[in-house]
C-alpha positions in Angstrom: 8.4 -50.0 38.4 10.6 -52.4 36.7 13.7 -51.2 34.6 12.1 -52.2 31.3 8.9 -50.5 32.1 10.7 -47.3 33.0 12.7 -47.4 29.8 9.5 -47.9 27.8 7.7 -45.0 29.5 10.7 -42.7 29.0 10.8 -43.7 25.3 7.0 -43.0 24.9 7.5 -39.6 26.6 10.4 -38.8 24.4 8.4 -39.5 21.2 5.5 -37.4 22.4 7.8 -34.6 23.2 9.3 -34.7 19.8 6.0 -34.6 18.1 5.0 -31.6 20.1 8.1 -29.6 19.1 7.2 -26.5 17.0 8.2 -26.9 13.3 8.5 -24.7 10.3 5.9 -26.0 7.9 6.9 -26.4 4.2 4.4 -25.7 1.5 2.3 -28.4 0.0 4.7 -30.6 -2.1 7.8 -28.8 -1.0 10.5 -30.8 0.6 14.2 -30.6 1.1 16.2 -31.6 -1.9 13.1 -31.7 -4.3 13.5 -30.8 -7.9 13.1 -27.0 -8.3 9.8 -25.6 -9.5 9.4 -23.7 -12.7 6.3 -21.5 -13.1 5.2 -19.4 -16.0 2.7 -16.6 -16.3 0.7 -17.1 -19.4 -1.0 -14.1 -20.9 -4.5 -15.1 -21.9 -5.0 -12.3 -24.3 -2.3 -13.7 -26.6 -3.8 -17.2 -26.7 -4.6 -18.3 -30.2 -8.3 -18.7 -29.2 -8.5 -15.0 -28.3 -9.2 -12.1 -30.8 -5.9 -10.4 -31.6 -7.3 -7.1 -30.3 -8.3 -8.5 -27.0 -5.7 -6.3 -25.3 -3.7 -4.8 -28.2 -3.8 -2.5 -31.2 -1.2 -4.5 -33.0 -2.1 -6.1 -36.4 -0.5 -9.5 -35.9 -2.7 -12.5 -35.1 -2.3 -14.6 -32.0 -0.3 -17.8 -32.6 0.4 -19.4 -29.3 -1.6 -22.1 -27.5 -1.3 -23.3 -23.9 -0.6 -26.7 -25.4 2.7 -25.3 -26.8 4.0 -24.8 -23.4 7.0 -26.9 -22.3 5.7 -30.0 -20.6 8.2 -29.7 -17.8 6.6 -26.6 -16.3 5.2 -27.3 -12.8 2.7 -24.4 -12.6 1.1 -22.1 -15.2 -0.7 -18.9 -14.3 -3.9 -18.0 -16.2 -3.0 -14.4 -16.3 -6.0 -12.7 -17.5 -7.0 -9.2 -18.9 -9.0 -8.2 -21.9 -10.6 -5.0 -23.0 -14.3 -4.7 -22.1 -16.6 -6.2 -24.7 -14.0 -8.7 -26.0 -15.6 -12.0 -27.0 -13.5 -14.4 -24.8 -15.8 -17.4 -24.5 -13.8 -19.6 -26.9 -10.8 -19.3 -24.7 -12.6 -20.2 -21.5 -14.3 -23.1 -23.2 -10.9 -24.3 -24.6 -9.3 -23.8 -21.1 -11.9 -26.0 -19.5 -12.3 -28.7 -22.1 -8.8 -28.9 -23.6 -6.0 -27.0 -21.9 -6.6 -28.0 -18.3 -7.2 -31.8 -19.0 -4.0 -31.8 -21.1 -1.8 -29.8 -18.7 -3.1 -31.9 -15.8 -2.1 -35.1 -17.7 1.4 -33.7 -18.0 1.6 -33.0 -14.3 1.3 -29.3 -14.6 -0.9 -27.3 -12.2 -2.8 -24.2 -13.2 -3.7 -21.3 -11.1 -5.6 -18.1 -11.7 -3.9 -14.8 -10.9 -6.0 -12.1 -9.2 -5.1 -8.7 -7.9 -5.1 -8.1 -4.2 -7.9 -5.6 -4.7 -10.2 -8.7 -5.2 -9.6 -9.6 -1.5 -10.7 -6.3 -0.3 -14.3 -6.3 -1.5 -15.9 -8.4 1.4 -19.3 -7.1 2.2 -20.3 -7.0 5.8 -23.7 -8.5 6.6 -24.3 -6.3 9.5 -23.2 -3.2 7.5 -20.3 -2.6 9.9 -17.3 -5.0 10.4 -16.8 -8.2 8.5 -17.3 -11.4 10.5 -15.8 -14.8 10.1 -18.9 -15.9 8.3 -18.6 -13.0 5.9 -15.0 -14.0 5.1 -15.9 -17.7 4.5 -18.8 -16.7 2.3 -16.6 -14.4 0.2 -13.8 -17.0 0.0 -16.4 -19.5 -1.5 -17.4 -16.8 -4.0 -13.8 -16.3 -5.0 -13.3 -20.0 -5.7 -16.6 -20.2 -7.5 -15.6 -17.2 -9.7 -11.9 -18.0 -10.5 -11.1 -21.6 -9.8 -13.9 -24.2 -9.7 -15.5 -23.6 -13.2 -12.3 -24.6 -15.0 -11.0 -27.2 -12.5 -8.0 -25.0 -11.8 -5.5 -25.8 -9.0 -5.6 -22.6 -6.9 -5.1 -18.9 -6.7 -2.1 -16.6 -7.2 -2.6 -13.2 -5.4 -0.8 -10.3 -6.9 0.3 -7.7 -4.3 1.9 -4.6 -5.6 0.4 -1.8 -3.5 0.4 -0.3 0.0 -2.5 -1.2 2.1 -4.1 0.6 5.1 -4.4 -1.3 8.5 -8.1 -1.8 7.7 -7.3 -3.3 4.3 -4.7 -5.6 5.8 -7.3 -6.9 8.3 -9.8 -7.6 5.5 -7.2 -9.3 3.3 -5.9 -11.3 6.2 -9.5 -12.5 6.9 -9.9 -13.7 3.3 -6.6 -15.5 3.2 -7.5 -17.3 6.4 -10.9 -18.3 5.0 -9.3 -19.5 1.7 -6.7 -21.5 3.7 -9.4 -24.2 4.5 -9.7 -24.9 0.7 -6.3 -23.9 -0.7 -2.7 -23.8 0.6 -0.5 -25.9 2.9 -3.1 -25.9 5.8 -5.9 -27.3 3.5 -4.5 -30.7 2.8 -6.2 -30.4 -0.6 -3.1 -30.1 -2.8 -4.6 -26.8 -4.1 -2.2 -23.9 -4.2 -2.4 -20.5 -2.6 0.5 -18.3 -3.9 1.5 -14.8 -2.9 3.3 -12.8 -5.6 4.8 -9.4 -5.0 7.5 -6.9 -6.0 8.0 -5.9 -2.4 10.3 -6.9 0.5 8.5 -8.5 3.5 5.6 -6.5 4.6 2.8 -6.4 7.2 0.2 -8.4 5.2 2.5 -11.2 4.2 3.8 -11.5 7.7 0.2 -12.2 8.8 -0.7 -14.6 5.9 2.5 -16.4 5.3 1.4 -19.6 7.1 -1.6 -19.9 4.6 0.6 -19.6 1.5 2.5 -22.3 -0.4 5.0 -20.0 -2.1 6.2 -16.4 -2.2 6.9 -15.3 -5.8 9.2 -12.2 -5.9 8.9 -10.0 -9.1 12.7 -9.5 -9.2 12.6 -7.9 -12.7 15.6 -5.8 -13.5 17.2 -6.5 -10.1 20.6 -7.8 -8.9 21.9 -10.7 -6.9 22.7 -8.3 -4.0 19.0 -7.2 -4.1 17.8 -10.8 -4.0 20.0 -11.5 -1.0 18.5 -8.4 0.9 15.0 -9.3 -0.1 15.4 -12.9 1.1 16.8 -11.6 4.4 13.5 -9.8 4.9 11.5 -12.9 4.3 13.6 -15.5 6.1 11.6 -15.3 9.3 8.3 -15.9 7.6 9.0 -18.7 5.1 11.5 -21.4 4.2 14.0 -21.1 1.3 11.9 -23.8 -0.6 8.9 -21.4 -0.6 10.9 -18.5 -2.1 10.9 -18.2 -5.9 12.3 -15.1 -7.6 11.2 -14.3 -11.2 12.1 -12.6 -14.4 10.1 -11.0 -17.2 10.3 -11.4 -20.9 10.0 -8.1 -22.8 6.3 -7.5 -23.7 5.2 -6.0 -27.0 4.9 -2.1 -26.7 6.7 -2.5 -23.4 7.9 0.6 -21.5 9.7 -1.5 -18.9 13.2 -2.3 -20.1 14.2 -5.0 -17.6 16.9 -6.6 -19.7 16.5 -9.9 -17.9 17.0 -12.0 -20.9 19.9 -10.6 -23.0 22.3 -13.0 -24.7 24.7 -14.5 -24.1 22.7 -16.6 -21.7 25.5 -17.3 -19.2 25.9 -13.6 -18.4 22.2 -12.8 -18.3 20.3 -11.7 -15.2 18.0 -14.7 -15.7 20.8 -17.2 -15.6 22.2 -15.5 -12.4 18.7 -15.9 -10.8 18.6 -19.6 -11.8 22.0 -20.2 -10.2 21.3 -18.2 -7.1 20.2 -19.7 -3.8 19.6 -18.1 -0.4 22.5 -18.8 2.1 20.0 -20.6 4.2 19.2 -23.3 1.7 18.1 -24.1 -1.8 15.3 -21.8 -3.3 12.1 -23.3 -4.4 12.7 -22.5 -8.0 11.8 -19.5 -10.1 9.2 -18.2 -12.6 9.0 -16.3 -15.9 6.4 -13.7 -16.8 5.1 -13.5 -20.3 6.3 -16.9 -21.4 4.8 -16.4 -24.9 7.4 -13.7 -25.4 10.3 -16.1 -24.6 13.2 -15.1 -26.9 12.0 -11.7 -27.9 14.2 -8.6 -27.7 13.0 -5.3 -26.2 11.3 -3.2 -28.9 10.2 -6.2 -31.0 6.5 -5.8 -31.2 5.8 -8.7 -33.6 3.7 -11.6 -32.5 5.3 -15.0 -33.3 5.8 -18.5 -32.2 8.5 -19.3 -29.6 10.6 -22.4 -28.9 10.7 -21.4 -25.2 14.5 -21.8 -25.3 15.2 -19.4 -22.4 12.6 -21.1 -20.2 14.0 -24.5 -21.0 17.6 -23.4 -20.3 16.6 -21.9 -17.0 15.0 -25.1 -16.1 18.2 -27.1 -17.1 20.3 -24.6 -15.1 18.4 -25.2 -11.9 18.8 -28.9 -12.4 15.4 -29.9 -13.8 15.2 -32.6 -16.4 14.2 -31.2 -19.7 13.8 -33.2 -22.9 
């Protein structure tokens, strides 16, 4: 074989070998040095289209619309609960016809948050153990129930409990089935998010490849705790998939997290915005109860917000905010 031919063959072999090397996959849309993500949990029962007693006994009327949200938000969760019997149709119609189109035009994605228990209700056609077909059928039903009717951009699964080995197996089967439609393996641009208040655990270790992001409910925590929690996750995800979050004080709240106490520069929220894993830049952060931005613990009034905390957090992370 001539020298040039040998060099060409060697080069081709080298390229093929490089392509076959194992890689750590990044979430859909996550890349090194990207602008950090800001996500907000939006409580639907406080939307202006909802009755004020949808999930409350307070007298104040609802005043906030999803259109009021900062346009720089990357992801918004449709975080939903209302009391049985609540007339909620106006909200869902407005979500579909007004909120989703407008937020999409801004470049904001919307996901529906569901509890992990929703992934454990997979019926078995043979009455014994769920099959791949059972999981696939159930995943389609989840999408048809929570995502497709409103043209949402994915699911956020809230995991705050301990599961049995059998439940872990079922939940894993559903995540895998969902991964063909949502998440980094789907190539659809649709999101599959895992949010939890726990360190790394058995279920997440199994489903991490199917998830775009891990959202950590780090309410009331410390930087030292963030460091320890990240250490538990670092073998499952990249830093760019890890997003810690804070909570604004809800009305009639029993949880005094104290994440957003002025002055801003000494607050827990600010320290989270500035924190990064030692292994690289975090993916961003999230805020829960964004309609309560600026409220103090014990303030049960319902009023408009200018989202000043959310905007300052975005700026602190390096996001461009008008």
